[in-house]
C-alpha positions in Angstrom: -22.4 -6.4 14.9 -23.4 -10.0 14.6 -24.3 -12.2 17.5 -20.9 -14.0 17.5 -18.9 -10.8 17.5 -21.1 -9.4 20.2 -20.5 -12.4 22.4 -16.7 -12.2 21.9 -16.8 -8.4 22.7 -18.7 -9.0 25.9 -16.3 -11.8 27.0 -13.4 -9.4 26.3 -15.1 -6.6 28.3 -15.9 -9.1 31.1 -12.2 -10.1 31.3 -11.2 -6.4 31.4 -13.7 -5.7 34.3 -12.5 -8.9 36.1 -9.0 -7.6 35.9 -10.1 -4.2 37.3 -11.9 -6.0 40.1 -8.7 -7.9 40.9 -6.4 -4.9 40.7 -8.7 -2.5 42.7 -9.1 -5.1 45.5 -5.5 -6.3 45.6 -3.7 -3.0 45.3 -6.1 -0.3 46.5 -7.6 -2.0 49.6 -7.0 -1.0 53.2 -6.7 -4.3 55.1 -8.1 -4.4 58.6 -6.7 -7.3 60.7 -9.3 -9.0 62.9 -9.1 -11.7 65.6 -8.1 -15.2 64.6 -5.6 -14.1 61.9 -8.4 -13.1 59.6 -9.1 -9.7 58.0 -11.7 -7.5 56.5 -10.9 -4.5 54.2 -12.1 -1.2 52.8 -11.9 -1.5 49.0 -13.6 -0.5 45.7 -13.5 -3.9 44.0 -17.3 -4.2 44.0 -17.5 -1.0 41.9 -16.4 -2.8 38.8 -18.7 -5.7 39.4 -21.7 -3.4 39.5 -20.3 -1.3 36.6 -20.0 -4.5 34.6 -23.7 -5.4 35.3 -24.8 -2.0 34.2 -22.7 -2.1 31.0 -23.0 -5.8 30.0 -25.9 -7.2 32.0 -26.2 -9.2 35.2 -24.5 -12.4 34.1 -21.4 -10.8 32.6 -21.0 -8.2 35.3 -21.5 -10.9 38.0 -19.0 -13.1 36.4 -16.5 -10.3 36.1 -16.8 -9.6 39.9 -16.9 -13.3 40.8 -13.8 -14.2 38.8 -11.7 -11.1 39.5 -12.4 -11.0 43.3 -12.1 -14.8 43.7 -8.7 -14.8 42.0 -7.7 -11.9 44.4 -8.8 -14.0 47.4 -6.9 -17.0 46.1 -3.7 -15.0 45.7 -3.9 -13.7 49.3 -3.2 -16.2 52.2 -5.5 -14.2 54.5 -8.5 -14.5 52.2 -7.9 -17.7 50.4 -10.4 -19.7 52.5 -13.2 -17.3 51.7 -12.8 -17.6 47.9 -15.9 -19.8 47.4 -18.1 -17.4 49.4 -16.7 -14.5 47.4 -17.5 -16.1 44.1 -21.2 -16.7 45.0 -21.7 -13.2 46.5 -20.1 -11.3 43.7 -22.1 -13.2 41.1 -25.3 -12.4 43.0 -24.3 -8.7 43.2 -24.1 -8.6 39.4 -27.3 -10.6 38.9 -29.3 -8.3 41.2 -27.9 -5.1 39.7 -28.5 -6.4 36.2 -32.1 -7.5 37.0 -33.0 -4.1 38.3 -31.2 -2.1 35.5 -32.0 -4.2 32.5 -35.1 -6.3 33.2 -37.0 -3.9 35.4 -35.9 -0.5 34.2 -34.6 -1.5 30.7 -32.0 1.3 30.7 -30.7 0.2 27.3 -34.0 1.2 25.7 -33.7 4.9 26.5 -31.4 7.9 26.0 -33.0 9.9 28.8 -30.1 10.8 30.9 -32.1 11.5 34.0 -33.9 8.2 33.7 -30.6 6.3 33.2 -29.0 8.1 36.1 -31.9 7.4 38.5 -32.1 3.7 37.6 -28.4 3.2 37.5 -28.4 4.6 41.1 -31.3 2.4 42.2 -29.7 -0.8 40.6 -26.4 -0.1 42.2 -28.0 0.4 45.6 -30.0 -2.8 45.1 -26.9 -4.9 44.3 -24.7 -3.5 47.0 -27.4 -3.4 49.6 -27.7 -7.2 49.1 -24.0 -7.5 49.7 -24.2 -5.4 52.9 -26.7 -7.9 54.3 -25.5 -11.1 52.7 -21.8 -10.8 53.2 -21.8 -10.8 57.1 -24.7 -13.2 57.3 -23.2 -15.7 54.8 -19.8 -15.1 56.3 -20.9 -15.9 59.8 -22.4 -19.3 58.8 -19.5 -20.0 56.4 -16.8 -19.4 59.0 -18.7 -21.3 61.7 -20.0 -24.3 59.8 -17.6 -24.7 56.9 -14.3 -23.4 58.4 -15.1 -24.5 61.9 -14.4 -21.3 63.7 -15.9 -20.8 67.2 -19.3 -19.0 67.3 -17.9 -16.1 69.2 -15.1 -15.4 66.7 -17.5 -15.9 63.8 -19.9 -13.4 65.4 -17.2 -10.8 65.9 -15.9 -11.2 62.3 -19.5 -10.8 61.0 -20.0 -7.5 62.9 -16.7 -6.1 61.7 -17.4 -7.3 58.1 -20.8 -5.6 58.2 -19.3 -2.2 59.1 -16.6 -2.4 56.4 -19.1 -3.7 53.8 -21.4 -0.8 54.5 -18.7 1.7 53.9 -17.5 -0.1 50.8 -21.1 -0.1 49.5 -21.5 3.7 49.9 -18.2 4.5 48.2 -18.8 2.0 45.4 -22.3 3.3 44.7 -21.0 6.8 44.3 -18.1 5.7 42.1 -20.1 3.4 39.9 -22.9 5.9 39.2 -20.4 8.6 38.3 -18.3 6.2 36.1 -21.3 4.6 34.3 -23.1 7.9 33.4 -19.8 9.5 32.4 -18.6 6.7 30.0 -22.0 5.5 28.7 -22.4 8.1 25.9 -18.9 7.4 24.6 -19.5 3.6 24.7 -22.8 4.0 22.8 -21.0 6.1 20.1 -18.3 3.4 19.8 -21.0 0.7 19.5 -19.8 -1.0 22.6 -23.2 -0.7 24.2 -26.3 -1.7 22.3 -29.1 0.8 23.0 -32.4 0.1 21.3 -34.6 3.1 21.9 -38.3 2.2 21.5 -40.2 4.5 19.3 -43.1 4.6 21.8 -40.9 4.9 24.8 -41.6 7.9 27.0 -39.0 7.8 29.7 
């Protein structure tokens, strides 16, 4: 597959994953109302952001999550003001996951299932652990200094967000590792993932 076709395929796959992010967040979430008319939620939208980073690399996976989840925020009156924050955080989740999986572990240079499983788990934890920390922290400053909410309200929202984000991270990590390792062999056979196994690799 030439470079142009590869790029077109990756863009199409990114669009598909963005749609999955949107659908999973919009229709499969459990919304939890919080003070001030805001809300947090339990959802699996981040699963497909991380999955995209494992399959396509950090930029494409991050963009899938950023686009899909931001559109979901824009379509919901409760979350619309948080759309800019969502775009940045989901992009970062993808970039961190991709960095660990593809730059550090180079999982596309091996067919060792145990190695791939281990590093897909580590990469998923890295990306989602970032979100567990960054989401409430960034959310606190965003709501207080950008949206002008009182410090007490912003603090309460950050604490509630931290709890929900932690639960989401655990569920998403389990789902994404299962999904990625289940579909990876089929995608390799279909030439939808480029795996370049190094002759000298011993992983």
